[in-house]
Every structure is written in structure tokens, then in C-alpha cells.
N, C-alpha and C positions, 0 to 999 in steps of 0.2 A: 794390779800389782804396782808397788811403788819401790823404786830403787834410787837411793841418794836424792830424794826429793823430786824425782822425775816420774810421772805416770807412764807406765808401759803397758802394752798389751802383748799377749803371748799367742803364738800360733804353732800348732804341731802338725807336721806332715809325716805320714806313715807310708812306707813302701811295702806293698803286699808281696812283692817278689822276694826281697831279701829280709824283710821284717825290721829294717832299720827305721829309727825315728829321727826327725830333724826338728829342733825347737828354735823358733825365732822370737826374739823380744824386740819390739819396735816402740819408739817414742809415741806417745798418744797424739801429740799435736802435729808432728811432721811426718810420722810413719817411717822415720829414719831407722835403719837396722842398728840396734844397740849391741845385741849379742846373738850369736848363733852357735849351736853345738849339736853334735850328733850322738845318738845312743845306738851303738852297734851291737848286734847279737854275738854271742861267743863264736858262733859258726861263720861269722862274716869273713869273707876272703880278704887276704892282704891287698895291698895296693896293686892295681892292674896296669898293664902297659898303656901308654898314651893312646894308641890306635884303638884298643878295645874300649877304653873309657869314652873316647870321642864317639864311637859307634852308638853308645847308649844315651848320649846327650842329644836326643832327637828334637829337643825344643828349638834348637837353632836351625834356621832354614838355610843359612849359608855357612861356608867353612869359617868365616871370620866370627860369626855369631857362636858357632860351636866351640871355637877356640876360646872365646871370651868366657863361655860357660865352663869349659875345661879348667881355666885358670882359677876358678872359684870352687872347683869340685873337690870333695873329700877323696876322690879316687885318684887324684894326681899323684904320680910317682915322684 
């Protein structure tokens, strides 16, 4: 994919639990994130409380890592 003369590669992530998709476009050379967007199903719940969203961000091993993930999350209220 080419955007404004920059070669990009795209990656799609699909959540089997809620059926949402996340599309990332990264620059080809540096892998820098250029664009990210979410495709949410019509049945997708609205934003959830911070405590609930933190509970599902299990990638972070410490509270500070989970908080950093929370700040980038589409679930943030």
C-alpha cells in the first residue's frame, strides 16, 4: 500500500470475543505506526468504566504497564 509516497504495510487484528477489528498501518522502513482505526460491530457495548477496561488489558504485567495500555485503549471512557 502506498500513501502520500510512503510505503505502508497493513495488519488486521480480530477479536473473537467481541468481533471488533483493529487495522494498523505502519511505515515500511521503520515500522512506525502511521494510522490505527477500529471497526466495531453494531452490538458493541459503549465505553466501559476504567476498572473494567483495566481488567481486560491483561497484556500488562504491572499496574503501570496496564495503565499505559489503558491510555491507548478504545475502551477508555
